[in-house]
MARDOMAR-739131 format. One record per residue (C-alpha): x, y, z; residue number from 1; residue in three letters. Coordinates in Angstrom, 2 decimals, decimal comma. Last residue first. Layout:
# residues N
east; north; up; nr; rest
X; Y; Z; NUM; ala
...
***
This chain:
# residues 69
east; north; up; nr; rest
-64,64; -14,49; -12,13; 69; ser
-61,14; -14,28; -13,48; 68; thr
-59,52; -11,17; -14,90; 67; ile
-56,19; -12,03; -16,86; 66; pro
-53,32; -9,77; -15,47; 65; leu
-52,49; -6,88; -17,84; 64; ser
-48,92; -6,75; -19,38; 63; thr
-49,86; -6,87; -23,07; 62; gly
-49,65; -3,26; -23,68; 61; lys
-48,23; -1,35; -20,37; 60; ala
-50,93; -0,24; -18,04; 59; gly
-49,02; -1,75; -14,92; 58; pro
-45,24; -2,47; -15,51; 57; pro
-44,53; -5,95; -16,97; 56; gly
-45,55; -9,39; -15,28; 55; leu
-48,05; -10,44; -17,86; 54; his
-45,43; -11,11; -20,61; 53; pro
-44,26; -14,40; -18,92; 52; gly
-42,01; -15,85; -16,05; 51; leu
-38,91; -16,02; -18,23; 50; ala
-38,92; -12,63; -19,16; 49; ala
-38,70; -11,62; -15,26; 48; leu
-35,61; -13,74; -14,79; 47; arg
-33,64; -12,03; -17,81; 46; asn
-31,00; -14,48; -18,41; 45; ala
-27,33; -13,56; -17,13; 44; pro
-24,88; -11,71; -19,32; 43; arg
-21,71; -13,66; -19,78; 42; ala
-18,74; -12,38; -17,75; 41; leu
-15,45; -11,40; -19,47; 40; gly
-14,41; -8,90; -16,78; 39; tyr
-14,32; -6,01; -19,16; 38; his
-17,83; -7,27; -20,53; 37; glu
-19,46; -7,18; -17,17; 36; arg
-18,04; -3,63; -16,60; 35; leu
-19,84; -2,40; -19,63; 34; thr
-18,70; -1,18; -23,18; 33; arg
-16,01; -4,15; -23,82; 32; gly
-12,33; -4,40; -24,85; 31; gly
-10,96; -1,89; -22,25; 30; tyr
-7,84; 0,05; -23,16; 29; glu
-4,22; 0,19; -22,39; 28; thr
-4,06; -3,06; -20,28; 27; arg
-1,38; -3,80; -18,06; 26; phe
1,61; -6,20; -18,57; 25; leu
2,29; -5,37; -22,12; 24; gly
5,87; -4,05; -21,44; 23; arg
4,81; -0,43; -22,48; 22; arg
1,57; -0,77; -20,32; 21; gln
3,64; -1,69; -17,38; 20; leu
5,73; 1,25; -17,76; 19; val
2,82; 3,53; -18,17; 18; pro
1,28; 1,95; -15,00; 17; val
4,18; 2,73; -12,67; 16; val
4,68; 6,59; -13,12; 15; his
1,44; 8,19; -13,27; 14; asp
-0,76; 5,46; -11,70; 13; val
1,63; 4,74; -8,99; 12; phe
2,47; 8,49; -8,17; 11; asp
-1,44; 9,07; -8,07; 10; glu
-1,64; 6,16; -5,76; 9; leu
0,81; 7,47; -3,32; 8; gly
-0,62; 10,98; -3,43; 7; gly
-4,15; 9,81; -2,60; 6; pro
-3,30; 8,51; -0,13; 5; leu
-0,10; 8,07; 1,65; 4; his
2,77; 5,40; 2,18; 3; pro
1,29; 3,51; -0,84; 2; pro
-0,01; -0,04; -0,07; 1; met
***
């Protein structure tokens, strides 16, 4: 851990990270658009979509619950 924050962290980012990037040991850019993609994680299935279309927001087209008498 740096001896002081935020100065020690800034020194590390400004001086050490560029050296690691030149050596190919630290990324220079991210490959994905989301944090999930950066970590290479798969997108989970939508749990609500699996339950059916009637579970959307109230008043949305096709989302009303069936009326039973």
